[in-house]
Every structure is written in C-alpha cells, then in structure tokens.
gemmi code that builds the backbone of each chain (N, CA, C; Angstrom):
import gemmi

chains = {
    "A": [
        ("MET", (-21.422, -17.315, 11.448), (-22.234, -16.154, 11.283), (-22.258, -15.119, 12.869)),
        ("SER", (-22.448, -13.927, 12.376), (-22.032, -13.158, 13.742), (-23.496, -12.611, 14.332)),
        ("GLY", (-23.565, -12.247, 15.651), (-24.571, -11.947, 15.954), (-24.434, -10.286, 16.856)),
        ("GLY", (-25.431, -9.501, 17.050), (-25.056, -8.264, 17.943), (-24.578, -7.103, 16.844)),
        ("SER", (-24.814, -6.408, 17.729), (-24.445, -5.074, 16.984), (-22.911, -5.329, 16.115)),
        ("VAL", (-22.759, -4.253, 15.059), (-21.360, -4.469, 14.421), (-20.977, -3.364, 14.880)),
        ("GLN", (-19.136, -3.873, 14.798), (-18.269, -3.056, 15.285), (-17.611, -2.112, 14.329)),
        ("VAL", (-17.644, -1.078, 14.090), (-17.026, -0.036, 12.872), (-15.641, 0.207, 13.009)),
        ("ILE", (-14.983, -0.278, 12.138), (-13.539, 0.509, 12.621), (-12.961, 1.908, 11.253)),
        ("ARG", (-13.454, 2.941, 11.281), (-12.820, 4.037, 10.306), (-11.383, 3.975, 10.308)),
        ("LEU", (-10.668, 4.148, 9.108), (-8.996, 4.613, 8.804), (-8.917, 5.283, 7.741)),
        ("ALA", (-8.601, 6.408, 7.896), (-8.614, 7.795, 6.863), (-7.335, 8.328, 6.477)),
        ("GLY", (-7.108, 9.222, 5.505), (-5.911, 9.292, 5.104), (-4.716, 8.581, 4.685)),
        ("GLU", (-3.898, 8.990, 4.538), (-2.550, 8.163, 4.379), (-2.345, 6.663, 5.082)),
        ("LEU", (-2.588, 5.848, 4.906), (-2.550, 4.987, 5.345), (-1.235, 4.171, 5.053)),
        ("ASP", (0.098, 4.130, 5.540), (1.333, 3.930, 5.707), (2.291, 3.335, 6.645)),
        ("ALA", (3.423, 2.888, 6.864), (4.278, 2.434, 7.805), (4.312, 3.378, 8.498)),
        ("THR", (4.075, 4.623, 8.212), (4.567, 5.632, 9.330), (3.290, 5.678, 10.293)),
        ("ARG", (2.062, 5.183, 9.936), (0.597, 4.728, 11.119), (1.066, 3.400, 11.608)),
        ("ARG", (1.790, 3.055, 11.268), (1.710, 1.269, 11.991), (1.251, 0.943, 12.987)),
        ("GLU", (1.712, 1.930, 13.934), (1.130, 1.517, 15.479), (-0.362, 1.514, 16.009)),
        ("GLU", (-0.927, 3.123, 14.817), (-2.090, 3.656, 14.678), (-2.918, 2.773, 14.257)),
        ("ILE", (-2.368, 2.087, 13.384), (-3.118, 0.778, 12.362), (-3.606, -0.536, 13.186)),
        ("ALA", (-2.650, -0.710, 13.192), (-2.547, -1.913, 14.477), (-3.752, -1.900, 15.431)),
        ("ARG", (-3.517, -0.547, 16.348), (-4.336, -0.431, 17.276), (-6.059, -0.526, 16.620)),
        ("ALA", (-5.968, 0.405, 15.676), (-7.441, 0.511, 15.657), (-7.746, -0.651, 15.129)),
        ("LEU", (-7.437, -1.911, 14.301), (-8.187, -2.649, 13.737), (-7.837, -3.752, 14.745)),
        ("THR", (-8.579, -3.894, 15.718), (-8.178, -4.580, 17.115), (-10.201, -5.183, 17.586)),
        ("LEU", (-10.128, -6.243, 17.567), (-11.466, -6.583, 18.044), (-11.729, -5.802, 19.278)),
        ("ASP", (-13.084, -5.490, 19.450), (-13.860, -5.088, 20.697), (-14.096, -6.203, 21.439)),
        ("LEU", (-14.914, -6.108, 22.356), (-15.259, -7.134, 23.215), (-16.613, -8.016, 22.451)),
        ("GLY", (-17.374, -7.156, 21.696), (-18.757, -7.506, 21.139), (-18.665, -8.797, 20.522)),
        ("ARG", (-20.187, -9.394, 19.995), (-19.782, -10.525, 19.031), (-20.366, -10.622, 17.695)),
        ("GLY", (-20.578, -9.208, 17.631), (-21.033, -8.813, 15.988), (-19.693, -8.412, 15.052)),
        ("GLY", (-20.393, -8.337, 13.936), (-19.633, -8.545, 12.670), (-18.684, -7.357, 12.857)),
        ("VAL", (-17.601, -7.211, 11.500), (-16.675, -6.528, 11.801), (-16.536, -5.232, 10.439)),
        ("LEU", (-16.987, -3.885, 10.981), (-16.985, -3.324, 9.447), (-15.896, -2.526, 9.361)),
        ("VAL", (-14.805, -2.586, 8.589), (-13.642, -1.706, 8.140), (-13.903, -0.817, 7.365)),
        ("ASP", (-14.215, 0.679, 7.965), (-14.515, 1.578, 7.032), (-13.211, 2.224, 6.387)),
        ("LEU", (-12.885, 1.841, 5.099), (-11.486, 2.882, 4.294), (-12.129, 3.549, 3.339)),
        ("SER", (-13.175, 4.281, 3.325), (-13.674, 5.286, 2.271), (-13.108, 6.258, 2.258)),
        ("GLY", (-12.089, 6.641, 3.667), (-11.736, 8.102, 3.834), (-10.239, 7.434, 3.295)),
        ("ALA", (-9.919, 6.464, 2.872), (-8.283, 6.326, 2.315), (-7.910, 7.110, 1.461)),
        ("GLU", (-6.624, 7.644, 1.794), (-6.263, 8.312, 0.378), (-5.189, 7.369, -0.666)),
        ("TYR", (-4.554, 6.827, 0.417), (-3.362, 5.866, -0.038), (-3.367, 4.419, 1.067)),
        ("ALA", (-3.356, 3.113, 0.453), (-3.134, 2.419, 1.865), (-1.835, 1.144, 1.303)),
        ("ASP", (-1.082, 0.615, 1.663), (-0.322, 0.315, 1.279), (0.072, -1.344, 2.364)),
        ("SER", (1.024, -2.081, 2.089), (0.981, -3.319, 2.747), (0.840, -3.121, 4.197)),
        ("THR", (0.983, -2.021, 5.338), (0.787, -2.345, 6.458), (-0.457, -2.569, 6.691)),
        ("VAL", (-1.710, -1.964, 5.899), (-2.929, -2.141, 6.447), (-3.280, -3.370, 5.544)),
        ("ILE", (-3.078, -3.828, 4.811), (-2.881, -5.162, 4.700), (-2.476, -6.751, 5.543)),
        ("ALA", (-1.244, -6.205, 6.200), (-0.922, -6.921, 7.138), (-2.186, -7.131, 8.315)),
        ("GLU", (-2.343, -5.801, 8.791), (-3.106, -5.885, 9.745), (-4.697, -6.495, 9.581)),
        ("LEU", (-5.219, -6.314, 8.273), (-6.396, -6.804, 7.944), (-6.407, -8.449, 8.196)),
        ("VAL", (-5.365, -8.664, 7.968), (-5.384, -10.536, 7.718), (-5.058, -10.553, 9.205)),
        ("ARG", (-4.303, -9.799, 9.765), (-4.443, -10.150, 11.347), (-5.744, -10.441, 12.185)),
        ("LEU", (-6.694, -9.220, 11.705), (-7.491, -8.831, 12.146), (-8.608, -9.981, 11.611)),
        ("ARG", (-8.637, -10.542, 10.544), (-9.412, -11.380, 9.936), (-9.096, -12.603, 10.610)),
        ("ARG", (-8.096, -12.974, 11.015), (-7.461, -14.160, 12.055), (-7.839, -14.168, 13.360)),
        ("ASP", (-8.093, -13.196, 13.912), (-8.778, -12.887, 15.071), (-10.092, -13.295, 15.179)),
        ("ALA", (-10.828, -12.183, 14.272), (-12.112, -12.619, 14.061), (-12.856, -14.429, 13.681)),
        ("ASP", (-11.858, -14.818, 12.984), (-12.049, -15.877, 12.631), (-12.256, -17.099, 13.722)),
        ("HIS", (-10.971, -16.508, 14.373), (-10.741, -17.321, 16.329), (-12.315, -17.387, 16.814)),
        ("VAL", (-12.899, -16.334, 16.910), (-13.988, -16.227, 17.393), (-15.468, -16.010, 17.119)),
        ("GLY", (-15.400, -16.535, 15.683), (-16.498, -16.851, 14.977), (-17.279, -15.202, 14.481)),
        ("ARG", (-16.447, -14.240, 14.442), (-17.319, -13.025, 14.023), (-16.596, -12.957, 12.760)),
        ("SER", (-17.794, -12.169, 11.675), (-16.991, -11.577, 10.125), (-16.615, -10.670, 10.155)),
        ("VAL", (-15.782, -10.348, 9.032), (-15.124, -8.734, 8.601), (-15.562, -8.664, 7.390)),
        ("ALA", (-15.845, -7.502, 7.236), (-15.878, -7.133, 5.766), (-15.742, -5.525, 5.575)),
        ("LEU", (-15.244, -5.012, 4.571), (-14.848, -3.833, 4.177), (-15.446, -2.847, 3.221)),
        ("LEU", (-15.433, -1.690, 3.545), (-15.987, -0.783, 2.885), (-15.450, 0.450, 2.268)),
        ("THR", (-15.584, 0.398, 1.131), (-14.400, 1.193, 0.270), (-15.008, 2.347, -0.393)),
        ("GLY", (-14.173, 3.118, -1.153), (-14.926, 4.463, -1.671), (-14.345, 4.520, -2.973)),
        ("SER", (-13.668, 3.687, -3.277), (-13.225, 3.627, -4.618), (-12.412, 1.809, -4.861)),
        ("PRO", (-12.281, 1.517, -6.554), (-12.061, 0.004, -6.498), (-10.213, -0.051, -6.026)),
        ("ARG", (-9.801, 0.756, -5.365), (-7.989, 1.161, -5.204), (-7.840, -0.006, -4.092)),
        ("ILE", (-8.707, -0.104, -3.444), (-8.560, -1.357, -1.919), (-8.589, -2.673, -2.397)),
        ("ALA", (-9.432, -2.475, -3.162), (-9.417, -3.904, -3.962), (-8.374, -4.314, -4.670)),
        ("ARG", (-8.158, -3.493, -5.684), (-7.074, -3.956, -6.566), (-5.828, -4.209, -5.663)),
        ("ILE", (-5.352, -3.295, -4.681), (-3.978, -3.603, -3.526), (-4.355, -4.936, -3.160)),
        ("LEU", (-5.613, -5.279, -2.785), (-5.779, -6.836, -1.689), (-5.356, -7.773, -3.246)),
        ("ALA", (-5.750, -7.766, -4.369), (-5.744, -8.552, -5.409), (-4.607, -8.785, -5.884)),
        ("TYR", (-3.179, -7.242, -5.694), (-1.950, -7.655, -5.996), (-1.153, -8.438, -4.872)),
        ("ALA", (-1.599, -8.384, -3.327), (-1.335, -8.881, -2.795), (-1.742, -10.454, -2.655)),
        ("GLY", (-2.465, -10.372, -3.414), (-2.801, -12.192, -3.308), (-4.175, -12.532, -2.380)),
        ("LEU", (-4.639, -11.500, -2.068), (-5.977, -11.849, -1.416), (-6.992, -11.621, -2.125)),
        ("GLY", (-7.152, -11.452, -3.161), (-8.430, -10.966, -3.692), (-9.654, -11.236, -3.359)),
        ("GLU", (-9.807, -12.604, -3.135), (-11.103, -13.119, -2.188), (-11.361, -13.208, -1.152)),
        ("ALA", (-10.498, -12.562, -0.309), (-9.976, -12.860, 1.299), (-11.272, -12.116, 2.375)),
        ("PHE", (-11.726, -10.878, 1.563), (-12.419, -9.953, 2.040), (-13.950, -9.673, 1.182)),
        ("ARG", (-15.258, -9.602, 1.894), (-16.478, -8.817, 1.532), (-15.913, -7.876, 1.067)),
        ("ILE", (-16.056, -7.302, -0.230), (-15.837, -5.625, -0.267), (-17.115, -4.720, -0.277)),
        ("PHE", (-17.731, -3.782, 0.128), (-18.982, -2.899, -0.261), (-18.472, -1.826, -0.343)),
        ("GLU", (-19.128, -0.992, -1.723), (-18.940, 0.385, -1.639), (-20.285, 0.996, -1.012)),
        ("ASP", (-21.275, 0.458, -0.484), (-22.512, 0.683, 0.402), (-22.698, 0.451, 1.736)),
        ("ARG", (-22.486, 1.890, 2.840), (-23.063, 1.410, 4.001), (-23.902, 0.656, 4.335)),
        ("GLY", (-24.827, 1.172, 4.418), (-26.422, -0.057, 4.439), (-25.964, -1.177, 3.819)),
        ("THR", (-25.448, -1.521, 2.884), (-25.654, -2.927, 2.464), (-24.647, -3.659, 3.236)),
        ("ALA", (-23.312, -3.047, 3.536), (-22.417, -3.764, 4.588), (-22.942, -4.126, 5.583)),
        ("LEU", (-24.192, -3.057, 6.754), (-24.181, -3.556, 7.719), (-25.338, -4.540, 7.632)),
        ("THR", (-26.185, -4.383, 6.792), (-27.244, -5.383, 6.636), (-26.550, -6.886, 6.430)),
        ("ALA", (-25.519, -6.632, 5.421), (-24.922, -8.230, 5.204), (-24.130, -8.752, 6.593)),
        ("LEU", (-23.397, -7.799, 7.316), (-23.137, -8.287, 8.513), (-24.220, -8.714, 9.575)),
        ("THR", (-25.249, -7.951, 9.829), (-26.183, -8.043, 10.925), (-27.105, -9.494, 10.554)),
        ("THR", (-27.027, -9.678, 9.064), (-27.709, -10.910, 8.686), (-26.977, -12.072, 8.617)),
        ("GLY", (-25.643, -12.024, 8.732), (-24.586, -12.962, 8.742), (-24.242, -13.736, 7.063)),
        ("THR", (-24.665, -12.421, 6.070), (-24.329, -12.958, 5.171), (-23.217, -12.843, 4.259)),
        ("VAL", (-22.035, -12.429, 5.467), (-20.828, -12.187, 4.841), (-19.930, -13.231, 4.712)),
    ],
    "B": [
        ("MET", (4.121, 24.797, -21.846), (4.911, 24.390, -21.057), (5.440, 23.257, -21.071)),
        ("SER", (6.694, 22.864, -21.119), (7.301, 21.484, -21.297), (7.152, 20.485, -20.438)),
        ("VAL", (7.027, 19.143, -20.411), (6.819, 18.806, -19.298), (8.155, 17.893, -18.690)),
        ("PRO", (8.756, 17.944, -18.003), (10.053, 16.877, -17.620), (10.045, 15.800, -17.824)),
        ("SER", (11.031, 15.335, -18.548), (10.919, 13.937, -18.607), (11.720, 13.188, -17.495)),
        ("GLU", (12.212, 13.814, -16.027), (12.800, 12.934, -15.432), (12.431, 13.647, -13.802)),
        ("LEU", (12.656, 12.587, -12.825), (12.440, 13.092, -11.233), (13.604, 12.732, -10.394)),
        ("ARG", (14.210, 13.304, -9.702), (15.123, 12.633, -8.855), (15.293, 13.440, -7.686)),
        ("ILE", (15.054, 13.076, -6.536), (14.861, 13.517, -5.343), (15.929, 12.757, -4.138)),
        ("VAL", (16.633, 13.345, -3.369), (17.460, 12.320, -2.169), (17.456, 13.024, -0.973)),
        ("ARG", (16.360, 12.038, -0.266), (16.314, 12.753, 1.167), (16.544, 11.984, 2.088)),
        ("ALA", (16.819, 12.445, 3.346), (17.113, 11.907, 4.624), (16.260, 10.769, 4.557)),
        ("GLY", (16.996, 9.290, 5.042), (16.426, 7.813, 4.977), (15.825, 8.028, 6.285)),
        ("LYS", (14.506, 8.687, 6.920), (13.946, 8.807, 7.885), (12.742, 8.035, 7.700)),
        ("LEU", (11.821, 7.978, 8.682), (10.776, 6.840, 8.519), (9.704, 7.776, 7.766)),
        ("ASP", (9.719, 9.071, 8.004), (8.243, 9.748, 7.157), (9.053, 10.390, 5.742)),
        ("ALA", (10.185, 10.197, 5.446), (10.774, 10.414, 3.761), (9.401, 9.984, 2.724)),
        ("PRO", (9.071, 8.649, 3.079), (8.094, 8.206, 1.788), (6.769, 8.851, 1.331)),
        ("ARG", (6.296, 9.773, 2.572), (5.150, 10.403, 2.110), (5.464, 11.384, 1.171)),
        ("PRO", (6.228, 12.475, 0.846), (6.286, 13.108, 0.414), (7.094, 13.245, -0.766)),
        ("LEU", (7.898, 11.666, -1.017), (8.464, 11.283, -2.160), (7.349, 10.810, -2.944)),
        ("ARG", (6.695, 10.402, -2.298), (5.242, 10.033, -3.317), (4.207, 10.901, -3.771)),
        ("HIS", (4.031, 11.940, -2.629), (3.328, 13.276, -3.875), (4.163, 13.456, -4.939)),
        ("ALA", (5.170, 13.820, -4.695), (6.560, 14.082, -5.511), (6.148, 13.393, -7.091)),
        ("LEU", (6.035, 11.906, -6.703), (6.066, 10.989, -8.001), (4.620, 11.196, -8.371)),
        ("ASP", (3.750, 11.678, -7.828), (2.261, 11.788, -8.314), (2.007, 12.959, -8.800)),
        ("ALA", (2.575, 14.011, -8.900), (2.594, 15.489, -9.280), (3.398, 15.050, -10.871)),
        ("PHE", (4.768, 14.024, -11.032), (4.921, 14.065, -12.192), (4.375, 13.053, -13.221)),
        ("LEU", (4.263, 12.221, -12.134), (3.041, 11.140, -13.429), (1.927, 12.424, -13.623)),
        ("HIS", (1.366, 12.653, -12.862), (0.278, 13.692, -13.098), (0.232, 14.458, -14.641)),
        ("ALA", (1.861, 15.120, -14.260), (1.875, 15.693, -15.617), (2.365, 15.596, -16.712)),
        ("LEU", (2.614, 14.352, -16.728), (2.879, 13.521, -17.722), (1.514, 12.841, -18.241)),
        ("ARG", (0.665, 12.961, -17.744), (-0.667, 12.684, -18.312), (-1.076, 11.150, -18.223)),
        ("VAL", (-0.327, 10.488, -17.220), (-0.346, 8.808, -16.580), (-1.778, 8.877, -16.612)),
        ("GLU", (-2.554, 7.648, -17.047), (-4.034, 7.349, -16.413), (-3.918, 7.044, -14.890)),
        ("HIS", (-4.811, 7.674, -14.702), (-5.291, 8.022, -12.993), (-5.213, 6.622, -12.119)),
        ("GLU", (-6.153, 5.736, -12.395), (-5.914, 3.971, -12.534), (-4.350, 3.806, -12.146)),
        ("ARG", (-3.865, 3.860, -13.241), (-2.228, 3.439, -13.474), (-1.433, 4.319, -12.185)),
        ("ARG", (-1.536, 5.529, -12.189), (-1.009, 6.491, -11.190), (-0.944, 5.781, -9.917)),
        ("GLU", (-2.076, 5.391, -9.438), (-2.559, 4.985, -8.281), (-1.618, 3.947, -7.936)),
        ("ASP", (-1.575, 2.850, -8.807), (-1.284, 1.383, -8.847), (0.423, 1.760, -8.633)),
        ("ILE", (0.998, 2.714, -9.371), (2.558, 2.609, -9.614), (2.722, 3.586, -8.408)),
        ("ILE", (2.040, 4.611, -7.819), (2.351, 4.937, -6.441), (2.621, 4.088, -5.386)),
        ("VAL", (1.639, 3.152, -5.377), (1.599, 2.349, -4.269), (2.926, 1.083, -4.196)),
        ("ALA", (3.025, 0.967, -5.745), (3.914, -0.218, -6.104), (5.404, 0.714, -5.308)),
        ("VAL", (5.862, 2.237, -5.909), (6.822, 2.691, -5.272), (6.929, 3.358, -4.077)),
        ("GLY", (5.468, 3.275, -3.530), (5.532, 3.700, -2.050), (5.789, 2.635, -1.209)),
        ("GLU", (5.965, 1.487, -1.716), (6.391, 0.254, -1.305), (7.712, -0.251, -1.058)),
        ("ALA", (8.123, 0.231, -1.828), (10.039, 0.186, -2.203), (10.482, 1.307, -1.251)),
        ("LEU", (9.785, 2.462, -0.900), (10.485, 3.493, -0.600), (10.194, 2.985, 0.904)),
        ("SER", (9.108, 2.322, 1.514), (9.134, 2.283, 3.125), (9.699, 1.150, 3.073)),
        ("ASN", (10.261, 0.430, 2.173), (11.095, -1.213, 2.366), (12.381, -0.078, 2.540)),
        ("ALA", (12.733, 0.660, 2.046), (14.243, 1.501, 2.216), (14.535, 2.303, 3.272)),
        ("VAL", (13.445, 2.801, 3.700), (13.823, 3.646, 4.811), (13.615, 2.523, 6.154)),
        ("GLU", (12.685, 1.696, 6.272), (12.754, 0.698, 7.219), (13.634, -0.246, 7.321)),
        ("HIS", (14.285, -0.621, 6.452), (15.732, -1.549, 6.291), (16.743, -0.867, 5.620)),
        ("GLY", (16.688, 0.100, 5.174), (18.080, 0.791, 4.339), (19.093, 1.464, 4.984)),
        ("ASN", (18.310, 1.533, 6.279), (19.180, 3.045, 7.044), (19.337, 2.651, 8.302)),
        ("PRO", (20.452, 1.531, 8.501), (20.360, 1.077, 9.860), (21.380, 1.764, 10.964)),
        ("ALA", (22.119, 2.749, 10.288), (22.680, 3.707, 11.230), (21.974, 4.798, 11.577)),
        ("GLY", (21.004, 5.065, 10.745), (20.079, 6.267, 11.187), (20.678, 7.456, 10.340)),
        ("ASN", (21.769, 7.540, 9.193), (22.112, 8.810, 8.877), (22.318, 8.829, 7.203)),
        ("GLY", (21.123, 7.857, 6.622), (21.755, 7.246, 5.176), (20.469, 8.006, 4.653)),
        ("THR", (20.593, 7.711, 3.596), (19.759, 8.481, 2.175), (19.076, 7.435, 1.628)),
        ("VAL", (18.015, 8.008, 0.880), (16.917, 7.287, 0.128), (16.639, 8.351, -1.305)),
        ("GLU", (16.996, 7.581, -2.350), (17.053, 8.307, -3.159), (15.861, 7.959, -4.495)),
        ("LEU", (14.833, 8.411, -4.890), (13.921, 8.484, -5.967), (14.787, 8.789, -7.213)),
        ("TYR", (14.460, 7.900, -8.197), (14.715, 8.521, -9.803), (13.546, 8.193, -10.662)),
        ("ALA", (12.962, 8.773, -11.002), (12.056, 8.513, -11.949), (12.181, 8.626, -13.511)),
        ("ARG", (11.793, 8.055, -14.335), (12.102, 8.779, -15.818), (11.381, 8.169, -16.717)),
        ("ILE", (10.706, 8.844, -17.956), (9.897, 8.335, -18.619), (10.976, 8.044, -20.110)),
        ("GLU", (10.658, 6.737, -20.529), (11.295, 6.367, -21.727), (10.338, 6.164, -23.003)),
        ("PRO", (10.520, 5.678, -24.252), (9.279, 5.591, -25.347), (8.618, 4.719, -25.168)),
        ("SER", (7.618, 4.404, -25.801), (6.484, 3.882, -25.615), (5.952, 3.463, -24.283)),
        ("GLU", (5.828, 4.722, -23.994), (4.951, 4.832, -22.489), (5.322, 3.762, -21.383)),
        ("THR", (6.638, 4.060, -20.983), (7.243, 3.292, -20.299), (7.761, 3.964, -19.362)),
        ("LEU", (7.757, 4.032, -18.206), (7.957, 4.727, -16.915), (9.390, 3.747, -16.280)),
        ("VAL", (10.162, 3.895, -15.339), (11.316, 3.151, -14.903), (11.519, 4.076, -13.742)),
        ("VAL", (11.405, 3.662, -12.492), (11.410, 4.050, -11.320), (12.710, 3.141, -10.252)),
        ("ASP", (13.501, 4.270, -9.856), (14.698, 3.376, -9.418), (14.674, 4.429, -7.801)),
        ("VAL", (14.448, 3.061, -6.747), (14.760, 3.459, -5.859), (15.961, 3.104, -4.732)),
        ("ARG", (16.972, 3.628, -4.066), (18.124, 3.168, -4.180), (18.155, 3.836, -2.461)),
        ("ASP", (18.837, 2.860, -1.380), (19.101, 3.156, -0.056), (20.998, 2.584, 0.010)),
        ("ASP", (21.160, 2.666, 1.090), (22.433, 2.195, 1.864), (22.292, 1.312, 2.901)),
        ("GLY", (21.577, 0.705, 2.526), (21.438, -0.791, 3.297), (21.676, -1.844, 2.960)),
        ("THR", (21.744, -3.305, 3.348), (21.795, -4.472, 2.875), (20.166, -5.055, 2.788)),
        ("PHE", (19.757, -6.217, 1.685), (18.799, -6.360, 1.597), (18.232, -7.687, 2.485)),
        ("ILE", (19.249, -7.895, 3.077), (18.683, -9.315, 3.548), (17.612, -9.602, 4.860)),
        ("ASP", (16.722, -10.382, 4.111), (15.025, -10.655, 5.070), (14.575, -9.858, 5.152)),
        ("ARG", (14.393, -8.482, 4.003), (13.414, -7.677, 3.878), (12.406, -8.151, 3.798)),
        ("GLU", (12.133, -9.411, 3.195), (10.743, -9.925, 2.745), (9.687, -10.065, 4.243)),
        ("HIS", (10.924, -10.889, 5.110), (10.422, -11.404, 6.107), (10.517, -10.537, 7.704)),
        ("GLY", (11.440, -9.649, 7.592), (11.640, -9.189, 8.809), (10.689, -7.914, 9.547)),
        ("THR", (9.311, -7.552, 8.460), (8.569, -6.659, 9.017), (7.523, -7.184, 8.688)),
        ("PRO", (6.376, -6.684, 9.660), (4.824, -7.332, 8.948), (4.725, -6.595, 7.793)),
        ("GLY", (4.245, -7.218, 7.075), (3.780, -6.512, 5.827), (4.666, -6.500, 4.829)),
        ("ARG", (5.647, -6.250, 4.732), (6.423, -6.294, 3.863), (6.634, -7.462, 2.694)),
        ("GLY", (6.525, -8.587, 3.584), (6.272, -9.764, 2.402), (5.037, -9.295, 1.130)),
        ("PHE", (4.099, -8.970, 2.031), (2.780, -8.524, 0.725), (3.288, -7.412, 0.280)),
        ("GLY", (4.134, -6.443, 0.808), (4.985, -5.095, -0.032), (5.632, -5.731, -1.568)),
        ("LEU", (6.409, -6.363, -1.002), (7.114, -6.870, -2.287), (6.565, -7.748, -3.595)),
        ("GLY", (5.528, -8.118, -3.074), (4.576, -9.062, -3.922), (3.569, -7.966, -4.484)),
        ("ILE", (3.193, -7.178, -3.514), (2.377, -6.046, -4.741), (3.657, -5.264, -5.709)),
        ("VAL", (4.539, -4.943, -5.290), (5.201, -4.215, -6.171), (5.693, -5.210, -7.557)),
        ("ARG", (5.857, -6.619, -7.406), (6.064, -7.342, -8.482), (4.494, -7.344, -9.386)),
        ("ALA", (3.550, -7.233, -8.551), (2.455, -7.411, -9.440), (2.144, -6.656, -10.071)),
        ("ILE", (2.364, -4.887, -9.684), (2.073, -4.031, -10.563), (2.943, -3.458, -11.432)),
        ("ALA", (4.252, -3.630, -11.122), (5.319, -3.439, -12.549), (5.926, -4.783, -13.156)),
        ("ARG", (6.316, -4.282, -14.294), (6.060, -4.937, -15.542), (7.808, -5.947, -15.528)),
        ("ALA", (8.577, -5.073, -14.616), (9.859, -6.011, -14.106), (10.657, -5.008, -13.282)),
        ("VAL", (11.052, -6.009, -12.596), (11.948, -5.585, -11.450), (13.288, -6.290, -11.146)),
        ("SER", (14.174, -5.334, -10.589), (15.334, -5.841, -10.665), (16.010, -5.279, -9.100)),
        ("ILE", (16.767, -5.953, -8.313), (17.208, -5.859, -6.881), (18.691, -5.853, -7.525)),
        ("ASP", (19.470, -5.060, -7.295), (21.231, -4.777, -7.387), (21.287, -4.354, -5.478)),
        ("THR", (22.404, -5.457, -5.121), (22.601, -5.309, -3.892), (24.436, -4.869, -3.945)),
        ("ALA", (24.734, -4.210, -4.718), (26.170, -4.173, -4.496), (27.014, -2.947, -4.120)),
        ("ASN", (25.821, -2.136, -3.933), (26.428, -0.637, -3.331), (25.117, -0.101, -2.300)),
        ("GLY", (24.868, -0.753, -1.408), (23.224, -0.390, -0.640), (22.608, -1.202, -1.531)),
        ("THR", (21.355, -0.870, -1.836), (20.320, -1.646, -2.269), (19.460, -0.581, -3.442)),
        ("LEU", (19.628, -0.919, -4.945), (18.738, -0.263, -5.641), (17.839, -1.453, -6.217)),
        ("ILE", (16.288, -0.953, -5.844), (15.146, -1.587, -6.272), (14.942, -0.985, -7.897)),
        ("SER", (14.549, -1.175, -8.971), (14.739, -0.748, -10.669), (13.359, -1.283, -10.670)),
        ("MET", (12.167, -0.492, -10.507), (11.261, -0.917, -11.369), (10.586, -0.458, -12.439)),
        ("THR", (9.996, -0.885, -13.403), (9.711, -0.773, -15.233), (8.524, -0.907, -15.093)),
        ("PHE", (7.621, 0.125, -15.538), (5.899, -0.017, -15.645), (5.635, 0.518, -16.799)),
        ("ASP", (4.168, -0.330, -17.421), (3.654, 0.553, -18.420), (3.022, 1.933, -18.021)),
        ("ALA", (3.088, 2.573, -18.685), (2.641, 3.835, -17.997), (1.749, 4.627, -19.139)),
        ("PRO", (0.713, 4.198, -19.609), (0.178, 4.528, -20.632), (-0.837, 6.327, -20.531)),
        ("THR", (-1.035, 7.035, -21.177), (-1.212, 8.288, -20.718), (-2.578, 8.437, -21.194)),
        ("ALA", (-3.316, 9.553, -20.848), (-4.791, 9.623, -21.001), (-4.496, 10.519, -22.334)),
        ("ALA", (-5.632, 10.000, -23.006), (-5.638, 10.997, -24.536), (-5.935, 12.403, -24.374)),
    ],
}
model = gemmi.Model(1)
for chain_id, residues in chains.items():
    chain = gemmi.Chain(chain_id)
    for i, (resn, *xyz) in enumerate(residues, 1):
        res = gemmi.Residue()
        res.name, res.seqid = resn, gemmi.SeqId(i, " ")
        for name, pos in zip(("N", "CA", "C"), xyz):
            atom = gemmi.Atom()
            atom.name, atom.element = name, gemmi.Element(name[0])
            atom.pos, atom.b_iso = gemmi.Position(*pos), 0.0
            res.add_atom(atom)
        chain.add_residue(res)
    model.add_chain(chain)
structure = gemmi.Structure()
structure.add_model(model)
structure.setup_entities()
C-alpha cells in the first residue's frame, strides 16, 4: 500500500523508439513514497518502447512498495498491453480523480 | 475519386523513418475506410516492424527500409516491411523488442519472416471497412 502524495508522470504525443531515452528518463521513480500515476491520456501513439519502460517502472515500484496506475484517454493503451500479454499487469483509469483516489487510499 | 489499392514507400533506414511511414499508412487505411480501432491496431503492429527494421536492419547506416501495403479481396490487408539487415537476436537485443514482435503476432492474422535477402516481415491483417 502506498502513502503520501502521488507522483504523476505525463507522456504525450507519439511515443516510439525515437523517444526511448526521454521515455525511460520520465518513467523513473522520484524520492517520494506515494503511488505513481502515468498519464498517457495525451498519447497519440504508443509502442513496445513504452511497454518495456512501464514494466521496468512497475518492477522498481514493487521493490519499494509503491503502486503504479495508468490514466488513458481511450482503450488503445489497454489493447496494446493486452496484445503484449500484460492485460492484467496495470490498473487503468480513464478519470484522473478516480485514479488519484485509488492511489492515495491504497486500493490500486 | 478512386482509392489507391497499394502503397509503396522506400526511405533511408534512419531511426526517425518509422513515424512518417506510419502516417502514410494511416492515411492509406483511412482512404480505404478501414474501421478506426482496427486501423489503430494495424498501425501499431506495422510500427513495431518498422522500428525493428531501423534499429536492427541498418548496421552500416546506409541501408533502406521499405513499406509495401496492398489491399486484397475479402477485406484483407498485406503489409511488407523490408530492410537490409539480418534477423539474429532481434527479439532480445533491444529493450521492448520482445514485446514488439509479440504485439505484431497478436494483431496480425499471419506473419512470415524471410531472411534470404535482408529481412522481409510480411504481415496479413483482417481489415474490415466501415459501412
């Protein structure tokens, strides 16, 4: 269960291999202890570059007892995760308030 | 106005090549009136193949990447991605690439990989059109 303020990471636009370093740098835990919300609602395209970095972020968060959730604007990200065999790996929200509540109350 | 039945583009195999090729394919599928969600999925699958091609298929830096898409009967779309490289260890050599080919295989109805002359990934998709 996470506590403290939520770390929000926003990635937008076309998220592909040309932005690998930027994506990896963004999807890094801060020094807080709260949950992590990855806001992909502005993503126009996302490929396995993002999937691999989300898996790494999730692994790092698990090690320190922090939760990770995703905020999406369409079902596209959920479908890509499912195609990658990770359909159950992340809690996905389409509403920011609900996502933040879940992360701060430890229900993710 | 007639709708083109195929799209063929050859570009230098630079790391930034996939994005304009994805956009061109998206416009082609839009012109064919392929359903929105299906179009998104096809773009992701082909995008993975294109990224794979430019990351691993251009070791000398002077190669090309080719996109060849054509519509066939029964709402079937075939897309070839060809590069000049070898296919060895692509699925494990770069972070994400293992997921990438898994995504391609999950979206496409059929995938073939021919390494006889460079690498050719041929993907067959169901491509239903909007009413």
